[in-house]
N, C-alpha and C positions, 0 to 999 in steps of 0.2 A: 665819670672817671672810675677806672677799675681799682681794685684793692692795691695792685702793684704800683699804681700811680699816685695814690694818696700818701702825702708825706707823713712820716712818723714823728711825733713830738719828742724832741730830745730832752725829755724830763719825765718825771713821774716815779712812783715808788718802785716799780719793777727794776729800774736801773740799779738800785742798791739793795733790793730784797731778793730778787731772783733773776740776775742778769743772764744766766745760762739759758733759761727757758725763753727769755725775751729775744736773745740773739738767734736761737733756733727758730722761733716764729718769724723773725725778720728774714731769715734765710729762706724759709719756705715761701713766704709771701712776696719777697722782693728780689731774692737772689743775692749775689755778693756785693752789689753796690746799691745802697738803700737811700731813697729820697727822704730827707729829714727836715725838720723845721726847728730852728733855734728860738729861744725866748724872744718875743717881739715880732715873730713871723718871718724871720730871715731864713731863706732856703739854703740847703747844703746837701752834699752827698756823704754818707757815712760808708766807708770802705770796710766791710767785715769779712771779705774773702782773703785767705792767706796768700794765694797767688796774685790776686789783684793788688793787695797791699804791697807785696814785693815789687810788683810792676811800677806802682806809683812812687814808692820810695827810692827805686833804682833809677828814676828818670828825672833828675833835677832840672832839665831844660824844659820838658813838657809840663812838669808839675813842680815848679819852684816853690820855695817857702817865702814868697814875696807877697806880703799882705797888701801892698799897694795895688795889686792887680784886681782886688775884689770888686765885683760889679755891683755891689750893694752900698758902696760908701755914701752915695747921695741920700740914703735913707737912714743911716745910722746916727742916732742921737748921741750927744756928748756924754750923757749919763747912762748909756746902755750898760747894764750890770756885767755883761759878758765881755766887755771891751778889754779889761785887763788880761783875760785869758786868751782871747782871739788876737789881741794886739792891734796896734795902729802903725802906720809907716814911721819907723824910727831907726836911727843908727845903732844897731846892737848885733851881737852874735846870733840872737834868736829870730830877729825880724828882718834879716837881710838875706840876699841870695847871691849866687855866683861868686864873682871875684871879691865883692864886698864882704860876703860871708867868710870867705877864705882868709881875708885880711884880718878879721876879728879872731878867727880860729887860730891863726898863726901867733897871735898875742896871748890868747887864753890857754891854749893846750899846753905849751911849755911851762906856764906857771902852775898848772895842775900837775903836770908830770914831776915837778920838783918837790911835791909834797912827800915828806918822809913817811912811808907806810908804817915803819916800826914805831916812830914817834906818834903817829896818829893812833895806832892801836893802844899805846901806853896812855895817851890822853883820854881815849874812850874808856879804858879800864878805870882810870881815876874818876872820870865824870860819872860812870855807871855806879861805882861804889858809893859815891857821895849822894847820888839820887836815891839809891836803895836805902842808904842810912836814914833818909828822911821818913821812911815808912816801915822799915823792917821790924821795928819794935811793936807795931800795931797788930800785926798778923793779918792785915788786909790792905788792899791798895787798888787803885784804878791804873792799870799799866799803860793806858793810853795817855791820860792827862799827866800822870806823875812820872812817867818813864819814857815811853816811845816818842812822844812829841817833844820832850825836853832834850834827850840825848843828842840827836842829830844837830839841832841848832846850836847847842853849847859847843859841840865838837867843831862845827863849821865856824863859829865865832872865833875859836882859837886859830883855825886855819886862816881865816880872813884877816885877823888882827883886830877884831871887834871886842870890846869889853864884855865880860859875862853878864853885866847888868843890862845890856841891850837885848839879850837872847829872848826873853819872854815876849817882849813887844815885837821883835822881828818875827817870831813864830806866829803870833796873833795876826800880824798884818798879812803874812803869806796865806794863812788860812782864810782870811776875809776875802782877799782878792781871788783865791782859787775857787771858793764856794759860789762866787757870782751872785751874792745877795745885795741887799740895800747898802751895805757898808763896803762894797768891793772897791769903789773909787777912793774912798778915804783910806782904806788899808793900803792901796797901791801908792797913794801920796806919802803916807807915813813911812812905808818901806823905802821909797826913793830918798826921803830925808835921812834915814839911817845910813844909806850907802853914800850919800853926798858928804855927810860928816866924816865917814870913814875915809873917803878919798882925800878930803882936806887934811885930816890928821896924818895920813901917810905921805902926803906931799911935804908936810912940815917936818915930819920925823919918820923917814922910812925905816923898815926893819926887815926881818926875814920871812914875812908873811906873804900870803897870796896877793893881796892888794899891792904891796910894795913891789913884788916881782912883776906884776902886770904893768906898773908904772915904769919899770926899767926897760920894757920891750920897745924896740924901734917901731915906728909906724905913724907917728904924729897923730895920736888919738886926742879927741877933745874931752873935756870933763864930762860932757853929756854921754859920750860913748863909753867912757870908763864906768860911770854910774849905771848905765843900762846893762853893761856886761856883768857887773858885780851883782845886780839884781837878778839877772837871768841865771847865773850860776848858783846863787844862794837859793832862789825859789825852786830850781830844779833839784837841788840837793836836800832841802829840808823836808817838805811835806811828803814827797814820794818815798824818801828813806824812812821817815817815821811810819808811814803806812806799811811799808815792806816789813819793818821790824814788828809792828803790831800784828799784822796778818800772819806772819810766821809764828809768833807766839800763840796766837789763837789756834792755828792749825796743830801745833804741838800739844796744846792743852785739850783739844777736842777730838783728835784722831788717834786711835790706839796704835797705829803704825809707828807713831813717834813717841810712844810712852817711854821707851828706853832712854831717850834724851833727858827726861826729867830726873833720871838718876845720875846725871853727869856725863852721859855719852856725848860724843862729838860728831860722829858721822851723820846722825840724823838732823843736826842743825843745818848743815849745808843742803841736805836733801829737802828739808822743809822749805828753806829759802828759795830753792830752785822751783819747787812745785808751786809756790805762791806766784812766781813770775809767769808760770804757764797758766794757772787756773784763775788767778785774781790779781794780776799785776797792778801795782799802785796807780799807774796811769792807764785808765780804761780807754779814753778817747783823747786824741791829741789834735789840737788845731795848730796848723793844718797845712794844707797845700792849696795852691790856686792855679787853675788851668791857664797856661800861657796862650792857648788857642783852642778853637773848637776841636773836639776829638771824640773818640768812642772808647768806652771802657765797659767790658762785660755787657755788651748790647745796650748800654746807656749812652745817650748823647750828652756829652759834657760841653758846656759852652765856655768860651773864653771868659775868664774872671770868676767862674764858679768856685766856691769853696769846697774842698775835699777834706773831710775829717777822717783822721786815721783811727780806725776801730781796732786798736792794738789788742785789747782783751778778746774781742770777738774773733779776730783772725787766729789767735792762738787756740781757739776752740773749733776751728773749721774742720768738718769731718774729712776733708781731703788730706789733712795732716794728722787728725786725731780720730782713729777708728771708733773709739768709745770714750765718752767723758769719764767713765769709771776706770779706764786703764790708768795704771800708775805711770807717771812720767819717768822715762829711763834716766838713771843717774848720769849726770854729765851732759845731758841733751840741752844745749843752750840755743837752739834754733828758734827761740821765741822772739816776739816783737816788743818785749817789755821796755827795751831802751830804744825803740824805733829801729830804723835801718837806713843805710845809704849815707849820702853826704851830710845829711842833717841829723844823724843819730846822736844820741848822747855821747860825748867824747869818752873814749875808753878809760882815761885816767879818772874821770868822774865816776864811772861805773865801779871802778876798783875802790874808790873812797867810800861810796855808798855801801858796798859789800862789807868793808872793814868795819864801818860804824855799826851797821845792823848786826852783823855776826858777833862782834865783840860784846854788844849790849846783851844779846841773847845768852851768850856763854857765861858772862859775869852774873846775870840774873839767876841762871840755873845753878851755878856754883853756890851762890849766896842763899838761895831759897829752893832747895832741892825738892821739897814737897809741895810746891806751889800748885794750886788747882783753881778752876773756875768757881766763882762764888754765886753764879746764877746758871740756870740751864742754857745750853749752847744756843737754843732757838730764840732766846731773849736778847742776844747780842744785836745791836743796831748799827747799820752802816751809815756813814755820813751821806746826806741826800745830795749827791752830785753825780751827774752822768759822766763827768770828765775824770774824776779821781775816785779811787776805791779805798776807803779806809773806815775804821770803826769809830763811833762816837765815844765808846768806853769799853774797857776790858777789866771788869771787876774780878779780883782774885782773893783767895785766902791762903794762909800758910802758917807754919809754926813760927811765932815771933823769935827773932834772933837779935843779938847785940850789934850795934853799929860798929864799923871798923875804925871810925874816927874821921875827922876832917869836915870841912863844909865848903859849899859853893859860894 
């Protein structure tokens, strides 16, 4: 077997220590469509070419997001740790295709569009202030554990109609299922229990929240469908937004081009957030698509039922669209794949919500702690060990202690 035929293990330290070099080597040795092997020896194709990823995501008939097509189901054990990420056949916006997917989208998207962006920003400002109050008098903090991971889930709990007291466990369950470790299935189960309780509460006493708006939509959805859709929206909104926020803060604290923002500037916040989406988007690999029939893609023979993993981060680094990895991303260039593309992309209202949450958090933090700086050398920052999601395990900082503004969560 030649080098280009040997599958690449979709795991290992390079995915979170030096993914740029890893993707470059993959491209040299395998081209834009890479044979990979998931935990447990399951084969898949990782699409790392920008043009090829555009082709796959633009053709929902040939490459639907229909997990039931997978030709490996006979081998998959019930306790496979990646099952919560890859999914199993179930009625939800994330794991259906075609007309069934559009039926769920027609219920979910209007509910997301009805979120008041001005109110969401006000809520995020309030939550950010209260989180900062917890550590601002110390002069030090871990901005991942104490800020970036907490702000999105607390904001989303307000949007969904969940009590703040559920936020910490919801965030923990999402991280557990996303990291694909030994507690992935337990995390997935607890997450579903949270959403089931939310659904029951809103059926008994509806309000002006996202869950209540979803329940008002016509379409004859079952409780299982509502719970699955609530889980999909919350999971897609929490950890990727937390990682986007944390990675943008890391960039602003380690790259001199963004130093002006630490003095209260505003333009650099948006620039940093957009650069993160190009260089190290929160979702590195997305599962996925499944071939509806035998086909060819970039000289590879794809068999019916083969899994195709969307290499969103790698495609953004494709030399065909990026002449040099050292070139700055032009301001306003949003042609990245950070939110995927095509019929199954992240709904635009959800993208707007994520941007509001992350940007508001950064702006409030820089206003409150204008001299914040890293407490460790930049090369000591550690990424979470996941090939699918790209975020940091910690972001320790120091700053001049300040007084709390008051209030509590």
